C-alpha positions in Angstrom: -19.3 11.1 -8.3 -18.7 7.6 -7.0 -19.4 6.9 -3.4 -16.4 6.4 -1.2 -16.0 2.9 -0.2 -15.2 1.9 3.4 -11.8 0.1 4.2 -13.4 -3.2 4.4 -15.0 -2.8 1.1 -11.3 -2.0 -0.4 -9.9 -5.1 1.3 -10.0 -7.9 -1.1 -8.2 -10.7 -2.6 -6.3 -9.7 -5.8 -6.4 -12.2 -8.6 -2.9 -13.7 -9.5 -1.5 -13.0 -5.9 -3.3 -15.3 -3.8 -3.5 -12.7 -1.0 -5.8 -10.0 0.3 -4.7 -6.4 0.0 -6.1 -3.1 1.0 -6.3 -0.5 -1.6 -5.4 2.5 0.3 -7.6 5.7 -0.4 -5.8 8.7 0.7 -8.8 10.7 1.2 -9.6 8.3 4.0 -6.1 7.7 5.3 -6.9 8.0 9.0 -9.6 5.5 8.6 -7.3 3.1 6.5 -4.4 3.4 9.1 -6.9 2.6 11.7 -8.2 -0.5 9.7 -4.6 -1.9 9.0 -3.6 -1.5 12.7 -7.0 -3.1 14.0 -7.1 -6.0 11.6 -3.3 -6.7 11.1 -3.3 -5.9 7.4 0.1 -6.8 5.9 -0.5 -6.0 2.3 -1.1 -2.8 0.6 -1.9 -1.3 -2.9 -1.0 2.3 -3.2 -2.4 3.5 -6.7 -3.9 6.7 -7.9 -6.5 5.1 -10.0 -7.6 3.4 -6.8 -7.8 6.5 -4.6 -4.2 7.1 -3.6 -3.3 10.7 -4.3 -0.3 11.3 -2.1 3.3 12.0 -3.4 4.9 10.1 -0.2 4.5 7.0 1.9 5.6 8.8 5.0 2.8 7.7 7.1 3.9 4.0 6.7 5.8 4.4 10.2 2.4 4.4 11.8 1.9 0.4 10.8 5.5 -0.2 10.1 5.7 -3.5 11.9 2.7 -4.9 10.0 3.4 -4.0 6.3 4.9 -6.9 4.3 4.0 -6.4 0.8 3.4 -3.1 -1.1 2.2 -2.5 -4.5 2.6 0.9 -5.4 2.1 2.9 -8.8 3.5 6.5 -8.3 2.1 9.3 -10.2 3.4 9.8 -13.6 4.2 13.5 -13.2 6.2 15.1 -10.4 8.4 13.6 -7.6 7.3 10.8 -5.2 9.2 10.0 -2.0 9.6 6.4 -1.1 11.4 7.1 2.0 8.6 5.8 4.1 9.3 2.2 2.7 12.6 2.4 5.2 10.4 2.6 8.1 9.0 -0.9 7.4 11.4 -3.5 8.8 8.9 -6.3 7.9 8.5 -5.4 4.0 9.8 -8.3 1.9 8.1 -7.7 -1.2 7.8 -4.5 -3.4 6.0 -4.2 -6.6 6.3 -0.7 -8.6 3.2 -0.3 -10.9 0.2 -2.6 -10.3 0.5 -3.6 -14.3 4.2 -4.6 -13.9 5.1 -8.4 -14.2 8.1 -8.2 -11.9 8.5 -7.5 -8.1 11.5 -6.6 -5.9 12.2 -9.3 -3.5 13.5 -7.5 -0.1 13.3 -10.6 2.1 17.3 -10.8 2.4 17.6 -7.0 3.5 18.4 -6.4 7.2 
């Protein structure tokens, strides 16, 4: 079994984006939320292959004023609730699927 990586170890620059992202691990969600808040992390990756196993993003309200960019790969089976994204007034970029080439520009949304 692979040892768990700390939030600091999972916060890194993503090739092709020129920005640092935190890969959120849902099994360490409380620690990740604290890390996001304490370090003012704006960019998140939520991907099952990288440890995100939840079927929603409802917890985002806890860091809503910080989040500007989310790369989200929802599970292939079952339902996924995106409603937590609505709590993020600063969210300007959303990419569905880590492997996708296009993203949604939300910068003009109120």
